[in-house]
Steps between C-alpha positions, in 0.01 A plus 500: 500500500320665790180657365350802673137609480600777261682253277197272501278784384744577223501138395121497490509798268749322277285187487200715421679640198579161357158347561258790449231440236498714186255760630511873454744649748673168564869429444441358153420733211137442397570560131800273458588151610802445725709345216432809288608730783818300556578486128484880468688599812877549524691196616519486879793383711592138450444255783789502743673175583611363832862574586656188657677510834860617440639273771468145632222530763642204689825684575394823670581532867203539732243507219349163414458365150133435576433862593698651214338278238152563642562875502623491141239262358197634684543865595727629226348278231152595620577872465637440151193302395268768637694777325466323166126457557452865594689616192280282282195661659641850460536434129119465472399832653320757286346842554190316618678320783376623840756708683497284813603199290787689338612633839488151652707357218757779517537448874551125447743569217721712725481256790593195294763684295681611814459158659662333198786752485573486872478120519745467211737747665466320835590158364781645287668658804514166683741211453818677608731480796363802684828692493501844340812648349638733236305800376168399651650474849674837459182666377290360783763602755518853359122534487407354838816545702616138481372157402395435857280807502349413161411152619359635827261735318407242235424239767297746709293586193444132424395421856253789496309292242526170688169332561340701223609530141717700267848555365823653623693657215837667459433734209708723278300821474533663159331805646776571751781272374538332835432167665190477716334227708124471465241289676189415305188340645365399159602409147391832353694721740845589375714801423374651174840552335750249627676171435480220762848382598434263792152357552368309802154342488331546838170335414445205733505256208872576470588363846208341687571142386848518652468753779133533588461841661876527560573753228834601656647158424389533140666842469820348642484224238434753225819688580698176504392434142511843336659491155690826527647471150146536368442803721824653370391435141168674562675795663735547207213474252301761697798738503544459125129565443515810717795638305325426171184680611701809586674495163 
């Protein structure tokens, strides 16, 4: 994963929490040992496990097996590993833990949580034939004025992130009950109340091995391999959730 200066500072805070000596004001309670703290706290979230690729990486058009496997095993797996570590560290905080350490951990928690979710959604919406149909095509056409217009706006959003980092996401907004396209320059930037339907990773690790700086070719390949049945499934699930929330 690309690490910014801000992320590095957050990581330093997280490391500080796990390695700080048992001194007054440190992350570890001075009156209890760490095992005692862990034994008396509520059970935290269990460690998440790696979701395997849902397709044969050797069979996607325009996206090499080498790049897909590297992306999955290094970037996605790295985010998952870091999330599990951060959650372990969060389970040790007490009222004595310095605020900057808690803030650093919470920032890392959000970053890695979103990275894991978006990576899993990205891989799950690949492996298809790239041809939309049925309800998802009708909904996109109604929302954006045609599939061509939807793809034009989605591509333009993706290319605005080329050479940098981020995600391009087609979201179902529960706030407005409509489909929206968002561009995010970081893992922790996303619509607050929405469900990702189509996710495109625009971090350079997603395309540089195959395309170098030629992000447009990568976006072309992405659209050739979209698994639209998965997008349709997500859309239907979001609609059902929206109806349930409204009673």
